[in-house]
DODREN-423799 format. One record per atom (N, C-alpha, C): x, y, z; residue in three letters. Coordinates in pm, whole numbers, padded with zeros to 5 digits, always signed. Atoms other than C-alpha are relative to their C-alpha. Layout:
N
XYZALA...
! end
This chain:
72
+00005-00012+00142UNK+11721+05305+03243UNK-00049-00133-00055UNK+00052+00118+00060UNK+11530+05058+03032UNK+00032-00007-00149UNK-00030+00025+00143UNK+11581+04906+02691UNK-00094+00083-00087UNK+00096-00072+00083UNK+11266+05069+02556UNK+00030+00150-00004UNK-00033-00141-00007UNK+11377+05414+02670UNK+00117+00030-00095UNK-00111-00018+00089UNK+11708+05379+02488UNK-00040-00015-00144UNK+00046+00021+00138UNK+11540+05240+02179UNK-00080+00117-00053UNK+00080-00115+00044UNK+11288+05524+02164UNK+00083+00123-00029UNK-00085-00114+00023UNK+11556+05787+02197UNK+00087-00017-00124UNK-00080+00028+00118UNK+11776+05624+01937UNK-00083+00007-00127UNK+00091-00005+00115UNK+11480+05581+01703UNK-00031+00148-00040UNK+00027-00141+00032UNK+11395+05952+01734UNK+00122+00067-00058UNK-00123-00060+00050UNK+11758+06051+01676UNK+00025-00041-00144UNK-00025+00047+00132UNK+11778+05835+01365UNK-00103+00059-00095UNK+00107-00055+00087UNK+11442+05955+01226UNK+00025+00150-00027UNK-00025-00143+00019UNK+11541+06320+01277UNK+00129+00031-00069UNK-00128-00021+00069UNK+11877+06269+01111UNK-00020+00052-00141UNK+00008-00053+00137UNK+11940+06461+00794UNK+00087-00076-00097UNK-00086+00076+00082UNK+12187+06210+00661UNK-00079-00102-00085UNK+00066+00102+00085UNK+12099+05968+00378UNK+00099-00111-00023UNK+00115+00044-00073UNK+12053+05687+00463UNK+00001+00054+00142UNK+00011-00054-00133UNK+11929+05801+00803UNK+00072-00090+00099UNK-00073+00076-00101UNK+12165+05695+01080UNK+00043+00096+00112UNK-00058-00079-00108UNK+12312+05812+01408UNK+00136-00064+00033UNK-00134+00047-00036UNK+12675+05786+01507UNK+00027+00037+00146UNK-00019-00026-00143UNK+12713+05748+01884UNK+00086-00112+00057UNK-00075+00102-00066UNK+12965+05567+02092UNK-00073-00042+00128UNK+00063+00051-00121UNK+12855+05353+02387UNK+00040+00087+00119UNK-00047-00087-00106UNK+13061+05582+02609UNK-00083+00127+00008UNK+00079-00121+00003UNK+12876+05890+02498UNK-00146-00028+00040UNK+00139+00036-00036UNK+12541+05711+02533UNK-00011-00024+00148UNK+00002+00025-00142UNK+12627+05598+02883UNK+00001+00136+00076UNK-00003-00133-00059UNK+12707+05960+02964UNK-00135+00070-00014UNK+00128-00060+00026UNK+12379+06080+02808UNK-00111-00058+00092UNK+00103+00067-00081UNK+12171+05823+03000UNK+00043-00016+00145UNK-00049+00000-00134UNK+12375+05859+03318UNK+00003-00145+00058UNK-00016+00141-00045UNK+12460+05485+03346UNK+00139-00046-00041UNK-00131+00047+00035UNK+12760+05264+03294UNK+00003-00057-00143UNK-00018+00034+00138UNK+12900+05166+02956UNK-00038-00147-00028UNK+00029+00139+00024UNK+12855+04789+03002UNK-00151-00024-00014UNK+00147+00016+00011UNK+12481+04823+03053UNK-00048+00051-00137UNK+00039-00055+00128UNK+12451+05041+02740UNK+00038-00095-00112UNK-00046+00098+00106UNK+12656+04795+02528UNK-00088-00125+00000UNK+00087+00117-00011UNK+12442+04507+02656UNK-00136+00027-00065UNK+00131-00038+00052UNK+12117+04686+02570UNK+00008+00018-00154UNK-00016-00021+00146UNK+12249+04789+02223UNK+00009-00136-00071UNK-00012+00134+00062UNK+12348+04427+02149UNK-00133-00074+00002UNK+00131+00061-00004UNK+12002+04308+02259UNK-00088+00055-00109UNK+00081-00063+00103UNK+11836+04560+02027UNK+00041-00046-00141UNK-00056+00049+00131UNK+12060+04447+01737UNK-00043-00143-00020UNK+00036+00137+00014UNK+11991+04082+01806UNK-00149-00020-00021UNK+00141+00006+00019UNK+11616+04147+01820UNK-00043+00051-00136UNK+00028-00052+00130UNK+11637+04315+01480UNK-00061+00140+00002UNK+00056-00134-00012UNK+11524+04655+01606UNK+00097+00107-00049UNK-00105-00091+00046UNK+11856+04820+01516UNK+00100-00076-00088UNK-00110+00057+00076UNK+12131+04759+01264UNK+00125+00082+00037UNK-00127-00065-00031UNK+12492+04836+01338UNK+00093-00017-00118UNK-00089+00003+00116UNK+12741+04926+01069UNK+00118+00092+00032UNK-00116-00086-00013UNK+13063+05116+01018UNK+00012+00083-00126UNK-00019-00085+00116UNK+13124+05412+00792UNK+00123-00048-00075UNK-00112+00047+00078UNK+13347+05317+00503UNK+00110+00103-00014UNK-00096-00109+00011UNK+13513+05657+00485UNK+00048+00041+00140UNK-00048-00046-00124UNK+13732+05796+00757UNK-00095+00108+00055UNK-00063+00061-00115UNK+13672+05845+01051UNK-00049-00138+00040UNK+00044+00136-00019UNK+13503+05501+01029UNK-00080-00016+00130UNK+00085+00009-00123UNK+13250+05566+01309UNK-00092-00119-00013UNK+00106+00098-00004UNK+13013+05291+01422UNK-00129+00077-00009UNK+00131-00068+00016UNK+12661+05385+01318UNK-00112-00096+00028UNK+00119+00076-00024UNK+12314+05267+01409UNK-00107+00049-00094UNK+00109-00028+00094UNK+12028+05247+01162UNK-00123-00080+00039UNK+00123+00079-00013UNK+11668+05135+01165UNK-00008-00098-00111UNK+00008+00100+00107UNK+11602+04816+00970UNK-00097+00041-00107UNK
! end
């Protein structure tokens, strides 16, 4: 699994989202399961994408306070 593959899939999920603003709410555990890899690798790649400015990470203000990922 590569960083570009995860980014492309997340980007497509965010773009196809019907929410406003467009975002996707996924846990690193669920993503690791989807990509058939371990959670530490997924968390590392997500942090790299955030640090590179390709993704933004936020938290919903209303319960259930999920972590969400948005495009900048």
